[in-house]
DSSP file (Angstrom, degrees, kcal/mol; ACC not computed):
  #  RESIDUE AA STRUCTURE BP1 BP2  ACC     N-H-->O    O-->H-N    N-H-->O    O-->H-N    TCO  KAPPA ALPHA  PHI   PSI    X-CA   Y-CA   Z-CA
    1    1 A X              0   0    0      0, 0.0     2,-0.1     0, 0.0     0, 0.0   0.000 360.0 360.0 360.0 127.1    4.4   17.0   -5.4
    2    2 A X        -     0   0    0      1,-0.1   116,-0.2   117,-0.0   115,-0.1  -0.389 360.0-164.6 -72.6 147.1    6.5   15.2   -2.7
    3    3 A X        +     0   0    0    114,-0.8     2,-0.3    -2,-0.1   115,-0.2   0.647  68.3  31.6-104.5 -17.1    8.4   17.4   -0.3
    4    4 A X  S    S-     0   0    0    110,-0.1     2,-0.3   113,-0.1     3,-0.1  -0.841  92.6 -83.8-136.9 173.6   10.8   14.7    1.3
    5    5 A X        -     0   0    0     -2,-0.3    -2,-0.0     1,-0.1   113,-0.0  -0.579  57.2-100.7 -87.0 138.5   12.6   11.6    0.3
    6    6 A X        -     0   0    0     -2,-0.3     2,-0.6     1,-0.1    -1,-0.1  -0.297  27.9-149.3 -60.4 140.8   10.4    8.5    0.6
    7    7 A X     >  -     0   0    0      1,-0.1     4,-3.6    -3,-0.1     5,-0.3  -0.934   3.6-161.9-113.1 104.1   11.0    6.3    3.7
    8    8 A X  H  > S+     0   0    0     -2,-0.6     4,-2.3     1,-0.2     5,-0.2   0.895  90.5  50.6 -59.5 -41.0   10.2    2.6    2.9
    9    9 A X  H  > S+     0   0    0      2,-0.2     4,-2.5     1,-0.2    -1,-0.2   0.924 113.8  44.9 -62.1 -44.2    9.9    1.6    6.5
   10   10 A X  H  > S+     0   0    0      2,-0.2     4,-2.9     1,-0.2     5,-0.2   0.959 111.0  53.1 -62.5 -50.8    7.5    4.5    7.2
   11   11 A X  H  X S+     0   0    0     -4,-3.6     4,-2.1     1,-0.2    -2,-0.2   0.862 107.3  51.7 -56.3 -36.0    5.6    3.8    4.1
   12   12 A X  H  X S+     0   0    0     -4,-2.3     4,-2.6    -5,-0.3     5,-0.4   0.984 111.5  47.9 -60.2 -56.0    5.1    0.2    5.1
   13   13 A X  H  X>S+     0   0    0     -4,-2.5     4,-2.6     1,-0.2     5,-1.6   0.907 109.6  51.9 -51.3 -46.3    3.9    1.3    8.5
   14   14 A X  I  <>S+     0   0    0     -4,-2.9     5,-2.6     1,-0.2    -1,-0.2   0.913 120.3  34.2 -60.0 -42.8    1.4    3.9    7.0
   15   15 A X  I  <5S+     0   0    0     -4,-2.1    -1,-0.2    -3,-0.3    -2,-0.2   0.760 125.5  39.6 -92.2 -20.2   -0.1    1.3    4.6
   16   16 A X  I  <5S+     0   0    0     -4,-2.6    -3,-0.2    -5,-0.2    -2,-0.2   0.763 132.7  16.4 -95.3 -26.2    0.1   -1.9    6.8
   17   17 A X  I  <5S+     0   0    0     -4,-2.6    -3,-0.2    -5,-0.4    -2,-0.1   0.776 126.9  36.2-108.0 -48.6   -0.8   -0.4   10.3
   18   18 A X  I   <S+     0   0    0     -5,-1.6    17,-0.2     1,-0.1    -3,-0.2   0.924 129.2  14.8 -87.0 -48.8   -2.5    3.0    9.9
   19   19 A X  S > <S+     0   0    0     -5,-2.6     3,-2.1    -6,-0.2    -1,-0.1   0.170  84.4 144.1-116.6  19.6   -4.6    3.2    6.9
   20   20 A X  T 3  S+     0   0    0      1,-0.3    -4,-0.1    -6,-0.2     3,-0.1  -0.331  78.2   6.9 -55.2 135.4   -4.9   -0.6    6.2
   21   21 A X  T 3  S+     0   0    0      1,-0.2     2,-0.5    -6,-0.2    -1,-0.3   0.606  92.4 143.6  68.1  14.7   -8.3   -1.6    4.9
   22   22 A X    <   +     0   0    0     -3,-2.1    -1,-0.2     1,-0.2     3,-0.1  -0.780  24.1 178.7 -91.1 130.3   -9.4    2.1    4.7
   23   23 A X        +     0   0    0     -2,-0.5     2,-0.3    -3,-0.1    -1,-0.2   0.532  59.7  17.9-104.6 -12.6  -11.6    2.7    1.7
   24   24 A X  S  > S-     0   0    0      1,-0.1     4,-1.9     0, 0.0     3,-0.2  -0.890  90.1 -85.1-155.0 172.5  -12.5    6.4    1.9
   25   25 A X  H  > S+     0   0    0     -2,-0.3     4,-2.5     1,-0.2     5,-0.2   0.833 122.7  54.7 -55.9 -48.0  -11.4    9.7    3.5
   26   26 A X  H  > S+     0   0    0      1,-0.2     4,-2.9     2,-0.2    -1,-0.2   0.916 108.6  47.1 -61.9 -41.8  -13.4    8.9    6.7
   27   27 A X  H  > S+     0   0    0      2,-0.2     4,-2.2     1,-0.2    -2,-0.2   0.852 111.5  50.4 -71.9 -32.8  -11.7    5.6    7.3
   28   28 A X  H  X S+     0   0    0     -4,-1.9     4,-2.1    94,-0.3    -1,-0.2   0.869 112.0  49.2 -68.8 -36.5   -8.2    7.0    6.7
   29   29 A X  H  X S+     0   0    0     -4,-2.5     4,-2.7     2,-0.2    -2,-0.2   0.903 112.0  47.5 -60.6 -49.0   -9.0    9.7    9.2
   30   30 A X  H  X S+     0   0    0     -4,-2.9     4,-2.4    -5,-0.2     5,-0.2   0.884 109.6  54.2 -58.7 -38.4  -10.2    7.3   11.6
   31   31 A X  H  X S+     0   0    0     -4,-2.2     4,-2.4     2,-0.2    -2,-0.2   0.948 111.9  44.0 -59.1 -52.6   -7.2    5.1   11.1
   32   32 A X  H  X S+     0   0    0     -4,-2.1     4,-2.7     1,-0.2     5,-0.2   0.894 111.4  54.2 -58.4 -44.9   -4.9    7.9   11.8
   33   33 A X  H  X S+     0   0    0     -4,-2.7     4,-2.5     2,-0.2    -2,-0.2   0.930 113.7  40.3 -46.5 -57.1   -6.9    9.0   14.8
   34   34 A X  H  X S+     0   0    0     -4,-2.4     4,-2.9     2,-0.2     5,-0.2   0.921 113.6  53.2 -67.9 -47.3   -6.8    5.7   16.5
   35   35 A X  H  X S+     0   0    0     -4,-2.4     4,-2.2    -5,-0.2     5,-0.3   0.982 115.0  41.3 -55.1 -59.5   -3.1    4.9   15.6
   36   36 A X  H  X S+     0   0    0     -4,-2.7     4,-2.5     1,-0.2    -2,-0.2   0.917 113.0  52.8 -59.8 -41.1   -1.9    8.2   17.0
   37   37 A X  H  < S+     0   0    0     -4,-2.5    -1,-0.2    -5,-0.2    -2,-0.2   0.914 116.1  42.3 -61.0 -40.4   -4.2    8.0   20.1
   38   38 A X  H  < S+     0   0    0     -4,-2.9    -1,-0.2    -5,-0.2    -2,-0.2   0.815 119.8  40.0 -72.6 -33.0   -2.8    4.5   20.9
   39   39 A X  H  < S+     0   0    0     -4,-2.2     2,-0.3    -5,-0.2    -2,-0.2   0.777  98.1  79.1 -98.2 -29.4    0.7    5.1   20.2
   40   40 A X     <  -     0   0    0     -4,-2.5     2,-0.7    -5,-0.3    65,-0.0  -0.584  69.3-143.0 -79.5 135.7    1.3    8.6   21.7
   41   41 A X        -     0   0    0     -2,-0.3     2,-0.3    61,-0.1    61,-0.2  -0.909  33.9-115.2-104.1 114.6    1.7    8.8   25.4
   42   42 A X  S    S+     0   0    0     -2,-0.7    24,-0.1    -5,-0.2     2,-0.1  -0.669  80.3  37.6 -99.6 150.0    0.1   11.9   26.8
   43   43 A X  S    S+     0   0    0     22,-0.8     2,-0.3    -2,-0.3    23,-0.2   0.695  72.2 152.4 -84.8 163.4    0.8   14.3   28.1
   44   44 A X  E     -A   65   0A   0     21,-1.4    21,-3.1    -2,-0.1     2,-0.2  -0.979  43.0-111.6-148.0 153.8    4.0   15.4   26.6
   45   45 A X  E     -AB  64  99A   0     54,-0.5    54,-2.9    -2,-0.3     2,-0.3  -0.513  37.0-175.9 -77.1 147.9    5.9   18.6   26.1
   46   46 A X  E     -AB  63  98A   0     17,-2.5    17,-2.8    52,-0.3     2,-0.4  -0.991  21.1-134.8-150.3 153.3    6.4   19.8   22.4
   47   47 A X  E     -AB  62  97A   0     50,-3.0    50,-1.8    -2,-0.3     2,-0.6  -0.868  28.2-115.3-108.3 136.4    8.1   22.5   20.7
   48   48 A X  E     + B   0  96A   0     13,-2.8    12,-2.8    -2,-0.4    48,-0.3  -0.623  33.4 178.5 -71.3 115.6    6.3   24.6   18.0
   49   49 A X        +     0   0    0     46,-2.4     2,-0.3    -2,-0.6    47,-0.2   0.598  62.0  12.1 -95.1 -15.3    8.2   24.0   14.6
   50   50 A X  S    S-     0   0    0     45,-1.0    -1,-0.2     8,-0.1     2,-0.2  -0.990  76.5-104.9-159.6 154.5    6.2   26.0   12.3
   51   51 A X        -     0   0    0     -2,-0.3     2,-0.4    -3,-0.1     7,-0.1  -0.481  28.7-158.6 -78.6 150.3    3.5   28.6   12.2
   52   52 A X    >   -     0   0    0      5,-0.5     3,-1.9     3,-0.4     5,-0.1  -0.999  22.6-138.9-136.9 134.4   -0.1   27.9   11.3
   53   53 A X  T 3  S+     0   0    0     -2,-0.4    -1,-0.1     1,-0.3    -2,-0.0   0.677 107.6  50.3 -64.1 -15.3   -2.8   30.2   10.1
   54   54 A X  T 3  S+     0   0    0     -3,-0.0     2,-0.3    38,-0.0    -1,-0.3   0.269 105.8  61.5-104.5   9.3   -5.2   28.4   12.3
   55   55 A X    <   -     0   0    0     -3,-1.9    -3,-0.4     2,-0.2    36,-0.1  -0.989  67.7-141.6-141.9 142.5   -3.2   28.6   15.6
   56   56 A X        +     0   0    0     -2,-0.3     2,-0.1    -5,-0.1    -3,-0.1   0.396  67.2 114.0 -87.6   9.4   -1.9   31.4   17.7
   57   57 A X        -     0   0    0     -5,-0.1    -5,-0.5    -7,-0.1     2,-0.4  -0.439  54.2-145.2 -81.4 154.3    1.4   29.6   18.4
   58   58 A X    >   -     0   0    0     -7,-0.1     3,-2.3    -2,-0.1   -10,-0.3  -0.895  30.7 -87.1-115.7 149.0    4.7   30.9   17.2
   59   59 A X  T 3  S+     0   0    0     -2,-0.4   -10,-0.2     1,-0.2     3,-0.1  -0.229 112.1  25.5 -48.5 131.4    7.7   28.9   16.1
   60   60 A X  T 3  S+     0   0    0    -12,-2.8    -1,-0.2     1,-0.3   -11,-0.1   0.136  88.9 125.2  99.9 -13.8   10.0   28.0   19.0
   61   61 A X    <   -     0   0    0     -3,-2.3   -13,-2.8   -13,-0.1     2,-0.4  -0.298  53.2-137.3 -70.4 165.4    7.4   28.1   21.8
   62   62 A X  E     +A   47   0A   0    -15,-0.2     2,-0.2    -3,-0.1   -15,-0.2  -0.989  25.5 176.1-126.5 135.4    7.0   25.1   24.0
   63   63 A X  E     -A   46   0A   0    -17,-2.8   -17,-2.5    -2,-0.4     2,-0.5  -0.785  32.5-111.2-129.9 167.3    3.5   23.7   25.0
   64   64 A X  E     -AC  45  83A   0     19,-1.9    19,-2.4    -2,-0.2     2,-0.6  -0.934  25.1-146.6-107.6 132.8    2.0   20.8   26.9
   65   65 A X  E     -AC  44  82A   0    -21,-3.1   -21,-1.4    -2,-0.5   -22,-0.8  -0.855  17.3-177.6 -98.5 119.2    0.2   18.4   24.7
   66   66 A X  E     -     0   0A   0     15,-2.8     2,-0.3    -2,-0.6    16,-0.2   0.800  51.7 -59.8 -95.4 -29.9   -2.7   16.9   26.8
   67   67 A X  E    S- C   0  81A   0     14,-1.3    14,-2.7   -23,-0.1    -1,-0.3  -0.989  71.9 -44.4 172.9-175.5   -4.3   14.4   24.5
   68   68 A X  E     - C   0  80A   0     -2,-0.3    12,-0.3    12,-0.2     3,-0.1  -0.497  58.1-115.6 -74.1 146.6   -6.1   14.0   21.0
   69   69 A X        -     0   0    0     10,-1.5    -1,-0.1     1,-0.2     5,-0.1  -0.184  56.8 -63.5 -65.8 173.6   -8.7   16.6   20.0
   70   70 A X    >   -     0   0    0      1,-0.1     3,-2.0     2,-0.1     4,-0.3  -0.346  48.8-121.3 -55.2 138.8  -12.2   15.3   19.6
   71   71 A X  G >  S+     0   0    0      1,-0.3     3,-1.5     2,-0.2    -1,-0.1   0.821 110.6  63.1 -59.3 -28.5  -12.4   12.8   16.8
   72   72 A X  G 3  S+     0   0    0      1,-0.3     3,-0.4     2,-0.1    -1,-0.3   0.701  99.3  56.1 -76.2 -13.9  -15.0   15.0   14.9
   73   73 A X  G <  S+     0   0    0     -3,-2.0     3,-0.3     1,-0.2     4,-0.3   0.462  96.5  67.4 -92.5   7.7  -12.4   17.8   14.7
   74   74 A X    <   +     0   0    0     -3,-1.5    -1,-0.2    -4,-0.3   -41,-0.1  -0.152  62.1 107.9-112.8  36.4   -9.9   15.4   12.9
   75   75 A X  S    S+     0   0    0     -3,-0.4    -1,-0.2     1,-0.1   -46,-0.1   0.764  94.0  23.4 -86.2 -25.7  -11.8   14.9    9.6
   76   76 A X  S    S-     0   0    0      1,-0.5    46,-0.4    -3,-0.3     2,-0.3   0.730 136.3  -9.1-108.8 -33.6   -9.4   17.0    7.6
   77   77 A X  S    S-     0   0    0     -4,-0.3    -1,-0.5    44,-0.1     2,-0.5  -0.968  80.4 -84.9-162.4 161.7   -6.2   16.9    9.7
   78   78 A X        -     0   0    0     -2,-0.3    15,-2.8    -3,-0.1    16,-0.4  -0.585  41.3-172.9 -85.2 128.2   -5.1   15.7   13.0
   79   79 A X  E     - D   0  92A   0     -2,-0.5   -10,-1.5    13,-0.2     2,-0.3  -0.760   4.1-162.5-108.1 156.3   -5.6   18.2   16.0
   80   80 A X  E     -CD  68  91A   0     11,-2.5    11,-2.4    -2,-0.3     2,-0.4  -0.983  24.1-112.7-134.4 151.0   -4.3   17.7   19.6
   81   81 A X  E     -CD  67  90A   0    -14,-2.7   -15,-2.8    -2,-0.3   -14,-1.3  -0.695  38.7-172.4 -82.9 130.0   -5.4   19.4   22.7
   82   82 A X  E     -CD  65  89A   0      7,-3.3     7,-1.5    -2,-0.4     2,-0.5  -0.802  27.1-138.4-120.2 165.0   -2.8   21.7   24.3
   83   83 A X  E     +CD  64  88A   0    -19,-2.4   -19,-1.9    -2,-0.3     2,-0.3  -0.998  38.2 157.5-116.9 122.7   -2.3   23.8   27.5
   84   84 A X  E >   - D   0  87A   0      3,-2.9     3,-1.8    -2,-0.5   -21,-0.1  -0.956  65.1 -10.7-149.7 128.8   -0.7   27.2   26.6
   85   85 A X  T 3  S-     0   0    0     -2,-0.3     3,-0.1     1,-0.3   -22,-0.0   0.821 129.6 -51.5  50.6  41.3   -0.8   30.5   28.6
   86   86 A X  T 3  S+     0   0    0      1,-0.2     2,-0.3     0, 0.0    -1,-0.3   0.513 118.8 104.0  86.6   3.4   -3.4   29.1   31.0
   87   87 A X  E <   -D   84   0A   0     -3,-1.8    -3,-2.9     2,-0.0     2,-0.4  -0.916  58.0-145.4-122.7 147.3   -5.8   28.0   28.2
   88   88 A X  E     +D   83   0A   0     -2,-0.3     2,-0.3    -5,-0.2    -5,-0.2  -0.923  39.3 131.1-108.5 126.1   -6.7   24.6   26.7
   89   89 A X  E     -D   82   0A   0     -7,-1.5    -7,-3.3    -2,-0.4     2,-0.4  -0.956  50.4 -85.5-159.8-179.4   -7.5   24.4   22.9
   90   90 A X  E     +D   81   0A   0     -2,-0.3     2,-0.3    -9,-0.2    -9,-0.2  -0.769  35.4 174.3-101.0 139.9   -6.7   22.4   19.7
   91   91 A X  E     -D   80   0A   0    -11,-2.4   -11,-2.5    -2,-0.4     2,-0.3  -0.930  43.0 -85.4-131.6 161.9   -3.9   22.9   17.3
   92   92 A X  E >   -D   79   0A   0     -2,-0.3     3,-1.9   -13,-0.2   -13,-0.2  -0.505  31.7-137.6 -69.6 134.1   -2.7   20.9   14.2
   93   93 A X  G >  S+     0   0    0    -15,-2.8     3,-2.6     1,-0.3    -1,-0.2   0.851 100.2  67.5 -60.6 -37.6   -0.3   18.1   15.3
   94   94 A X  G 3  S+     0   0    0    -16,-0.4    -1,-0.3     1,-0.3   -45,-0.1   0.647  91.5  64.1 -64.8  -5.2    2.1   19.0   12.3
   95   95 A X  G <  S+     0   0    0     -3,-1.9   -46,-2.4   -46,-0.1   -45,-1.0   0.618 100.2  62.6 -85.7 -13.3    2.8   22.2   14.1
   96   96 A X  E <   -B   48   0A   0     -3,-2.6     2,-0.3   -48,-0.3   -48,-0.2  -0.798  55.9-166.1-121.0 151.0    4.5   20.4   17.1
   97   97 A X  E     -B   47   0A   0    -50,-1.8   -50,-3.0    -2,-0.3     9,-0.1  -0.992  36.4-108.4-133.5 131.9    7.5   18.1   17.7
   98   98 A X  E     -B   46   0A   0     -2,-0.3     2,-0.5   -52,-0.2   -52,-0.3  -0.208  23.7-149.9 -61.6 145.2    7.8   16.2   21.0
   99   99 A X  E    S-B   45   0A   0    -54,-2.9   -54,-0.5     1,-0.2    -1,-0.1  -0.970  77.4 -16.7-117.0 115.7   10.4   17.3   23.5
  100  100 A X  S    S+     0   0    0     -2,-0.5     2,-0.2     1,-0.2    -1,-0.2   0.893  98.1 149.0  59.5  43.7   11.9   14.5   25.8
  101  101 A X        -     0   0    0      1,-0.1    -1,-0.2    -3,-0.1     2,-0.1  -0.501  52.8 -86.3-100.0 173.8    9.0   12.2   24.9
  102  102 A X     >  -     0   0    0    -61,-0.2     4,-2.3    -2,-0.2     3,-0.2  -0.395  41.9-103.1 -81.9 164.4    9.2    8.4   24.7
  103  103 A X  H  > S+     0   0    0      1,-0.2     4,-2.4     2,-0.2     5,-0.2   0.821 118.8  49.3 -60.8 -38.8   10.3    6.7   21.5
  104  104 A X  H  > S+     0   0    0      2,-0.2     4,-3.0     1,-0.2     5,-0.2   0.926 109.7  52.6 -66.7 -36.5    6.7    5.6   20.3
  105  105 A X  H  > S+     0   0    0     -3,-0.2     4,-2.7     1,-0.2     5,-0.3   0.971 111.9  44.4 -63.3 -50.8    5.4    9.1   20.8
  106  106 A X  H  X S+     0   0    0     -4,-2.3     4,-2.5     1,-0.2    -1,-0.2   0.931 113.8  50.5 -58.4 -45.6    8.2   10.6   18.7
  107  107 A X  H  X S+     0   0    0     -4,-2.4     4,-3.0     1,-0.2    -1,-0.2   0.917 111.5  48.3 -62.2 -42.1    7.8    7.9   16.0
  108  108 A X  H  X S+     0   0    0     -4,-3.0     4,-1.9     1,-0.2    -1,-0.2   0.916 113.5  46.0 -62.1 -43.0    4.0    8.5   15.8
  109  109 A X  H  X S+     0   0    0     -4,-2.7     4,-2.3    -5,-0.2    -1,-0.2   0.884 113.4  50.1 -67.6 -39.1    4.4   12.2   15.6
  110  110 A X  H  X S+     0   0    0     -4,-2.5     4,-3.5    -5,-0.3    -2,-0.2   0.913 107.4  54.8 -64.6 -44.9    7.1   11.7   12.9
  111  111 A X  H  X S+     0   0    0     -4,-3.0     4,-1.9     1,-0.2    -2,-0.2   0.898 109.3  47.1 -64.5 -38.4    4.9    9.4   11.0
  112  112 A X  H  X S+     0   0    0     -4,-1.9     4,-2.4     2,-0.2    -1,-0.2   0.897 110.6  51.6 -66.4 -37.6    2.2   12.1   10.9
  113  113 A X  H  X S+     0   0    0     -4,-2.3     4,-3.0     2,-0.2     5,-0.2   0.907 109.8  50.7 -60.6 -42.3    4.7   14.8    9.8
  114  114 A X  H  X S+     0   0    0     -4,-3.5     4,-2.4     2,-0.2     6,-0.2   0.943 107.5  52.6 -61.5 -42.2    5.8   12.5    7.1
  115  115 A X  H  <>S+     0   0    0     -4,-1.9     5,-2.0    -5,-0.2    -2,-0.2   0.944 115.1  42.5 -52.0 -53.5    2.2   12.0    5.9
  116  116 A X  H ><5S+     0   0    0     -4,-2.4     3,-2.4     1,-0.2    -2,-0.2   0.954 112.7  50.8 -59.7 -52.8    1.8   15.8    5.8
  117  117 A X  H 3<5S+     0   0    0     -4,-3.0  -114,-0.8     1,-0.3    -1,-0.2   0.809 106.5  55.3 -59.7 -34.4    5.1   16.5    4.2
  118  118 A X  T 3<5S-     0   0    0     -4,-2.4    -1,-0.3    -5,-0.2    -2,-0.2   0.381 113.1-123.1 -81.5   6.7    4.4   14.0    1.5
  119  119 A X  T < 5 +     0   0    0     -3,-2.4    -3,-0.2     1,-0.2     2,-0.2   0.802  56.0 157.1  54.1  36.0    1.1   15.9    0.8
  120  120 A X      < -     0   0    0     -5,-2.0     2,-0.3    -6,-0.2    -1,-0.2  -0.519  22.1-164.5 -74.2 149.3   -0.8   12.8    1.4
  121  121 A X              0   0    0     -2,-0.2   -44,-0.1     1,-0.1   -45,-0.1  -0.919 360.0 360.0-139.1 167.3   -4.6   13.5    2.4
  122  122 A X              0   0    0    -46,-0.4   -94,-0.3    -2,-0.3   -93,-0.2   0.567 360.0 360.0 -73.6 360.0   -7.3   11.4    3.9
C-alpha cells in the first residue's frame, strides 16, 4: 500500500536514473547505493526524523553523516555512517533528513525517503 502521493518527476528519476537496467534485488540495491554515493555531498549534518529499532538515535537529535556504509551492509536498505556521541556507526538513511545541505544531497535523500514511503523494495 502506498503511503504518499505519487510524484511523477521523482518516479521518472527512480526508473530512468537509479534502477534503470536493474533486473534483480542486488542490481536495484547497487543502483541505489551508487546513485546516493555519487549525488550526496559528505559530510553533512542531519536531523533524526524517526526512531528505528536498529538504531539508538531518537527523533530530534542531530548527527554528522560521514559517508555511505559499506556496500555489503546495504543489501536490504541503505545505511550511512554517522558520528554520534563520539562514536561512528551505521544507521538507516530513512531515519535522517539533511540540515543545511546542498540541493543535490537533499534531493537524493528525499528520493530515498520516497522509495521507502512508497513501500518499494529492492
